[in-house]
N, C-alpha and C positions, 0 to 999 in steps of 0.2 A: 477323531473324537474330541477333541477342541471344537468343531465346526457346529457338532451336534448341541455340546453345551454354551455352547455363546447363542445357539437360534432362541427368536423371544418371537412373540404370534406378531401377527401384521397390526394389531388393536392397539397392543403394548408399546410398539414401534411408534406407532400416531402418536400416542399419547405421549411418549417421550420426547416426538419431534416438536411437539406444540407447547411443552411445559414451561419453555422460558416466556411464550408470549400469553399462556394462561396465567403465570404467574401476576405478571404486569398486567395483563387485562383487569383484576381485580380494584386497581386503581383507576378508577371510570375518570377520573376528575384529572389525571396527569395530562398536559400537554405538551404533545413533542415538538412542534415545531414553533419556535421563538425571534426566528428576526428572517427577514428575506432582504437580499440588495444584489443589485447586477446580475450575473448567472448563480447567483448563489443560495443555499439557504443554510440557515443555521437550528441546528435539532438539540434535543436533551436527551439522554441515555438513562432508564433505570438501570438498578444492580439490583437486581432479585437474589435472594439467596443471602443477604448482607447479615443479616438476623440471626442466620444458622451457624456462623461462623463463633470460633471460640476468639475470647479479647487479645490471647496471644495470637493468632491469626490475622484479627485485625491491625492489630500494633505493627504488625509483620510487613500490610500490606501498606498501610498507612508511611511505614520510611522508604519503603518500595516507592512508593508514590513521589516522597519529597525528591528521593534522588532521580527520580526519571524528570521531573517538571525542572530542577536546576541545571538539566541539559537546555535549556530555550534557546540561551542566548549563541550557542554553539551551532544551531542547523542556520540562524539567520546568520552569522556570518558563513556559513559554507554555501549559502546560494547565491552571496556575492557580497563583495568588500564592502559597500556602502548600506549594506541591509541594517544592520544595526544603529547606526548614527542617523537611520531617515525614521525609524522605528521610533528613539527618543526624540525628534524632533516632532512625532505624531502624537506621542503620550505626552510631549509638554502643550501643544495648543489643545489638545482636545481637556487636559485638565485645568489650565492657567489661563487661556483666553476669554475676554470677557465682554467681547463684543456681541452686533448682530447675530444669532444663533437660527435665527428665522428663514434667512436668504437662500435662493438657489446658490447663491456659491460657496456657501456653509455644506448646505448640503450635498453639493458635489465634493466636498472635500473630505467630511464624513464619511461617504460611502468609497471613496478613495482611500482612506485609513482602515475603513473596514476588509476591505481587500486586501490592501497589505497584511494586514493581522493575518487574516486567511491564508495568505500565501508564504508565511512567513520570509516576506520580501515584496519585491518590486516586478516582479515575475509570476504569469499565471501559474496558480501551484497543478496545472494537467499539461494545458498546450505548451508552456514554457514560454512566452513571449512578452515582452513590458506591456504593461497597463498604462494607461495615465489617467490624470486628476481629470474631473468634470469640472474644475473652473481654472479660471485662466491663472497662468502662471505671476502676474501681477497681485492676485489677490491673495495665492500661496505665500509669496513674498511677504504681503501685509500682517499675514499670521505668522509670518517667525517673527515679524520685527515686533509685533504686539507683543512676543513671550519672550523678550531676548533671545533669540535665535538669528537675526540678522547677519549676523556674522559669518553663518554657515551657507547663505544661501547662496554665494558666488559659486562651493564647490558641488552643493548636493541637486540644488535647482535644477542643472544640465543632465543630473543622472535622471531626475524624477522626469522630466520633458522632452529631452532630446533623443529622438528617435533610431538615432544614431549612435548611441551612449548605450552598449548592455544590449542590443536589440532584443536577445533570447538568453535564459539562463542559460541550456544547452543549444547550440548551433549545428547539426548534424548534415551540412548541405555547403559547410564553407569550406574553403579548398584546407584552410589549416582548423580543424574542430575544437583544439585545445584555446588557442590563441581566441577566437571568435566566440567562445563562448563566458557568460556573465559568473560562471560557476567559481567559486574562489580555492579550487584545489591546485590551481598552477599560478603561477605569478613569472611573466617574462620568460616564459618557456615557450618553446612549440611542440606540437607533436612528436617530432622526430627526436629532440632530445627527451622528452620524458620515457620514450619506446628504447631507447638507447640505456637509460641509466635502469632501467628494469630488467633488461635483457643482460644487462650485466651483471645483478642481483642473481637471478636466477638459476638454479640449480637443475638440468634437464635428468638429471637421475633420479632424482630426490622425490619419493612415492608418496612423501607429506607434507609436499610445501605449504609453505605460509603461506598468505595473503598478502604478499607483497604490495604493497601503498596504501593498503586499506586506510590504513588511519594517521595519515599525514598530508601535506603540500610540498608542491613541489614548485622552488625559487630558482632562479639563477642570481647569483650573486654581482657585484661590480666588479669580482674578479673575474668573470665569465662562467662560473663553475656552476654545476647543475647540484643541488642536493634537497634531503627533506627537512623539515619542520616536523615535528612529529607530536601528535595532541597526545598531551602527559604531563600530569602535575611537576610544574616546572618547566614546561617548555609551552607550545601553542595551544590556547584552551585550557590552561591550566587552573586557573582560577574557580573556573566553574565547572571543572572535573576533580577539585579538591571537595567544594560540595558534595559530590554524588557520593564520591569516596567516603566521607563525613554520615551521609545517609545511611549507604551500605551497610557501613560497617555498624551501624544501631539498626538495623536490619536483622544481621548476621546473628545479633547477642536474642532474637526471638523467634528463629527461623523453626520450621517443623521439624526436621529432623539434619544430620550432622553433613548428609550429602550437600544440602543446601549452603548451609554455613561454610564448607569446605571449597564450593565452585564461586563462592561470593567473593572467599578469601583470595582466590585465582583472579577474580575479574577486579578488585581494589591493585591488586600486584600489575595488573597490568596495566590499569589508567596510571598508577604511579609511575610506571618503566616505561611503556609504548611500547612491549616486546611482545610480537604478535606470535611466539610461542604460547606464552600466557593465553593469550587468546583463546589458543587452539585448546590448550588445558582445560580453561574454563568451559569450552561449549565442546568438549568430550564428556566432564562431566556432568553439564547441566543436559546433554541429552539424553544420559541414563539416569536421570532422575525422574522416576514416574510415580512414585508413591505421594508425595506433596500435591496439597488441594490447592495451594496459592504456588503460582508461578510467575516469570516475569521475563521482559526483553528489557534490555538496556548496553547500549553499546554503538557502535561504525558499524549500520549491517547492510544496508541497500546499498548497489552502485548505479542504480538507476540514475543519477543524477550527474551520474561523472560523463563526459563524453566517452570518453575510452574503458568505461564498464568497469574502472579497478577499486575508484576511491568509495569510500562506503561514508553517508550523511547518519547523525546521530539520531537515534529515537528510542523511546520507551513506552512499554506498555505494561502495566500490571495488571493479573488478572486472575482469577481462582475457576476451578473445575464446575461444571452444570452437570453432576454425576446422572440424571436422569437422560437428559437429553444427549450425553455422552454414547448412547447405548450403538448409535448408527454407527460413528467416526469408530468404536472399536470391533464392532464386526468389519468395518472395510478395512481395518490395518490387520486383525486376526488372520486376515486372507490375501495379505499383500504377497505372499509370494505365488498364489495360483495367479492373479491379476500378471505379475511378470512373467510367468511361464508363458500364459496364453496372449502375451501383446503379441500384434502383428508384425513387429519388429523383426529385422535381422539376428539370429540367436548369436552373433557375435556380440551384440549392444546390449545383453542382458545380463541382469548379474543372474549367477549361478545362487547365490545364498542372499534373500534380502536380509538386513538386520535391524531391527533396534527401532521398526517402525511403529509408530505412537501417535494415538490419534485421541482428541478429545473436544468438546464441546466447550467455551468459555464464557464466563460475563467479566468483560473488566473494569477496574476501578478506577482507573485514571491510563489519559493518553497524552502522549509527551514528543516535543521534539517532531519528527516528520511525520509520525502517527497522527498531529493534533492542529488546528479541526478536523483535517480531512485525515482519513483512518480506513484501515484495509477492516475485510472483513471476515478474511484466512489467513494464514501465516503457514508457514512451514520452513524450518529452520534447523541444524545451521546451516550454511551457505558453500561452504568448503567439499567439495566432490569427495574428496578422500575420507572427509570424516563420513559424509552420507553413507560411502561405502563400505567402510568400515567398523562403524560406530550406528548408523540409523538416522533419522530426524523425529522431532515432532512437528506435529500438525495439528492449527485447531481452527476451530468455524469460532466465531465471535458473534455470540447469540444474541444478546440483549442489543447489541447494534445492527442486525440485519432485522429483529423486531421493532427494534425504533425507525427504520427505515419504511417499514411497513405501517406502522401505526402512524406518523406523518403523512404518508401517504392518502391515506382513509380520512385524513384532516383536510384533504383537498376535494372541490365536487367535481375535478374532472381528471381524467385519466390519459397515458399517452398510448392504452393498451384500444382504446375505442375510435384513433386518429388513426393508427399505423398497421391494426389487424385487416386481413383481408376478409373476414366473416365472425358472424357469430359462433362457427366452431370453432375459430382459432380464439375467441372470446372466452369460449366455454372451458375449451380443453387447458387454457391460462390458470383462468381460475382454479379448475381441479387440482392440477398438478404442478402448477407455475412455482411455488412458493415450496415444495419438498424436491421438483427436480433443480430449483437452482440453489440448494443448500446442499443438496447430495454433490452436483458438480463442483461446487465451490470444494468439499470433503475429498471427492477425488481429485480435482486438482491438484490440490493443497498435499494431501496425505501418501496419496501414489502417484500421479503426476511428479512432481517435482524429486521425489524419491525414485525414480524408475529406472531404468536402462543406466550404461557404465560408457567412462570413457577407456580409447584405448590406450595401452601401457604407454605408448611414445606421442599420445595428444595431450597437449599443453589445456589447462582448464584455461587460461585467457585467448583461447586460440579464435575463437570467434570476435574478441575486440567489441568494437562498437555497436554490435549487431548480437551480443552475446544477450541480453536482458530482453529483446521483442523475442528471439530464436529461443529462450529458456520458457518464458509465458507461452509460447507458442505449443510447445510439444507438452506443458502442463495442460492447457485446455482441451488440445487435441486427445490427451491419454483420457481426460474426465467424458469428454463427450463420447469416443467409444465405447468407452463400456456402460454408458448409461444406456446403450439397447442392450445390453448382453444379459440375458436370461440368468445369467447366475444373480444379479443384484432382484430379480423375484423370488430364485430360489432360497435365497437366504431373507427376505423376507423384508429388504429394504425399499424396493418398490410395489407398490399392490399389483400391479399389471404390465402386460406388455404395451400398453399405449401411453404410459407416462411420460417414456425420454421423449414423444413426439412435441409433447408442448417445450421441450429447453429446444430441442431442434429447430423447431420454428420461430423463437426468439430468439437464438443464438445468429441465423443469419439475418434475419431481418434488422438485430442491433448492428450485428457486423459491417453489413453494406450498405445500411441507410441510416438506423436512426442516432448510433452512436456522434452524427457528427453534429446533433444538435451543440456540441462541445467544440465546436471548434469555429471561429471566426472564417465568413467568407473568402473564399480565395487562399486560404492559409494550407500549409498541408498539414499532415494526421503525425504528428510526431512522438507520443505518449507510447511508452513502450506494452502499454497491454492493449490499448488501440489497436497499435499497430497490429500486435498480434492476432485480435480479431477480425479487425480488415483483411487480414493474408490469410485467416482461413477461412472466410468467409467467399472472398474472393476466387480463391485458386476454387474454391470446389463448386464455384457458380462455373468459370471457364471450363474444367472438366468436365461436367456433366453437363453442359451446354446439349450436345450430340442424343442425351436422353432425358432433356428437360429436367433432369432430378430439380435443379432450382428454378424456377418460372419468374422473371419481371412482368406486371399485369399493371395498367394503367386502368383508369378508370375516373370516369367526371375528373379527367385531368391529374388525378392522385397517383403517385407510382407506388405499388407494394410488389414484397417479395416473399413468393408463394413456395415452400416447400412442398412437390409433391411425390418425391416417392423418398420418403424416410429411410428405409433401409439402404438404397442406391449411397443415400448419401453418409450411413454410416460407414461404407466401403472407401466413398473418398476421405473421411476422415483418418482409416486406418493406414491409408495409401499414403499420404502425407504425414501423418506420423511416422511412419517405418521410415522417409526420406529426412526426415526432420532430427529422428533421433541418430542416421545413419551421420549427420553436415555435423552433430553435437558430438558424437562418439569421435570420429575423424577428423574433427576439428577445421570441417571443410570451407573455410573463408569465403572462400569466391563464390562457391555453391549457395551457404547461408545472405550473404551479399544482394544476389541476384534475388532471390525470394524476396529478401524485403524491400529493394528497390524496386520491382516491380508488382509488389500485391500490396505492399504494406504503406506506402507513403503518400500519394497523389489523389486527391479525392474528385468526381469527377464534379464539374461546376454546376451544371444544371441540375442533377440531384442533392447537393449542396445546399445549393440554394432554395429549392423545394422545400427540404425536410427545416431549413430554419424557419423559411415562412409559415407554414403549417404547426410546427411546435410556439412559436413565437403567438400564433392565436391563441393555443394552449392556456398562456401565463404562466407555463410551472417552471422551473429553474433545474439546469441540467445537473449542479453539481450540490453536494452536501458535505458538511462536517458537525463537529458535536459540540458543547459545552462539554466541561467535566463536572460532574457534582465534585463538593469539597467535601474531604474526612475529616472532620472536626473532634478533639477529644474533648469528651465528656468529665471534667471535672469534679471530685468530690474529696472535702477535707486535705486537699493539696495533692491527691494523687487522680491518677487518671484511669475510672472506673469503666471507658467503656469508648469507642469513637461512632460517632455519628454521622449517616450520609445525609448531606443537606443539599439538594437539587438547584441550582444557580438558574438565572432566567433573564438575565441580561449581557448580553454578547461583550460587548462594550468595556462594560464592566469586569467584566472575567481579565479581558487582554489588557486591560490597567491594573489590574490587580495583579498580576503574575508579573505585567513590567518591574512594578515595584519589588515584589517579594523574591523574584528569580534572576534577577539581573545583576552580572557575576562582571563583566568582562566591558 
């Protein structure tokens, strides 16, 4: 009966799916694309529905947003121990240098500064290798001298310019991936020492383990002892966490309900003590709060940047629900048990009872930490496997960011589709179904993919080590891809017909095998977890489907294309690989996971890489995008706040310098 009461018409669903875009489209004068440099574009996003919120909700969002932004210095420090000092030098030069700002050297310096701000450090935010200024070292030194920072040049300029110093934020090919990585999670320790530290902490019989090491830095002291420096008030990053707690406390005073007040109190207590049990308590209460309109993420959450897949970076994101557009996500979450039961994986690895899977479409009001400027378009949390198993998870698709990407692309006169699609049929299929199936794949990935399956009782959640992030993203993507072609989605009214899924299959294979490598420098390896997952899936399916020509490599006029000939057979391959990746995760089969990643996910064919870079370069597009935040400004009347106004910013460097002044704590 629940299924029947939740059913809505195709037309009604279509209206819900585009509700955010419709609201935004009314402001035809709004310009989304505001800056472009290097391989990056900077966009703005709108916040539809803001004026429908109550004053209390706006105030709640305001203080949550301030709390999120006060963690900015933390992510800079986590990415590399020199990042924050380098950022402050860049800020000093940009604000105080009064020399010639028309020269090519100055332009090269300014581009470098913009890149550093975008990446929250000196390493590429996605590829993870160090990038360098497009101006001579001597010129950079002269700028530092001109603003009184010359004393720092002997220490910082080698870090900035020397390719041998901190060459990669995360180096997964070194003999010791801990010692070789620039991330500031470890100091003077080896991989073996770190693993021994946590092996001694963990209780293999604990069915509800804390996330050991999530919120700490591992250091070896002069006495040779290895210990943790915990992130907490009064400890590491204490000054930033103190400001975060201050605004969280103010947010709690105007929260929508008592549940929100309770878990904010737990979050504050966690920041004050560093106690990971309190982090779990917070997450359990947070995941069970499904009544509030306003929601947020604030904490040390994702472990993608850690070579050992254990330590988390700081991130913040504040949002509120798009009620109309959430209908699709709610339909999916309401049927989570059906999807779990009918998954192609071994029954031993399925959840007998899917608990607490909730999904919604949101609009963000602020991005912070590891979500700023580059941001996710979907989120599924919490990450602890046992909390997912016993309490469920929250999944969101971020409507106003996906809309901003679409609208910014429309401001460009060229597109990748016309260059890399095989024929007009592919182009028309993408235009007809692409936006819908992209959003739906995100929904399925976040809501069901990450929330599906279970570990065997004896399997450690850290069993897959450095390959865990890539394999987890692979698992979630495969779950979404497999179910995109299921008649159940048409039955639910989520897809209009059984042709729609083919658009996503074609674009996914094209991207995974070929076009995504516009984001990687020629000759480099494929290192980012999400890119690795897409390559792994596409290359594995291409190899396994060769005999039946499921995916065909075609060449026309010297240009390469990848064409899906048999989408139904491709779905079968997705299901086969999903079953294997779930087995690897459930059993903690490190060797099999490592073999999959190393064979299919890392090495890029040089000739294909060269070709895609040349073809893409001719289009003049930027492969990466990030966002400016709007400002939430209190409106005063007779000394009291009577409203909070959204003010859209349009200057990238101005916002970066403003944040450097206002939110600097470390």
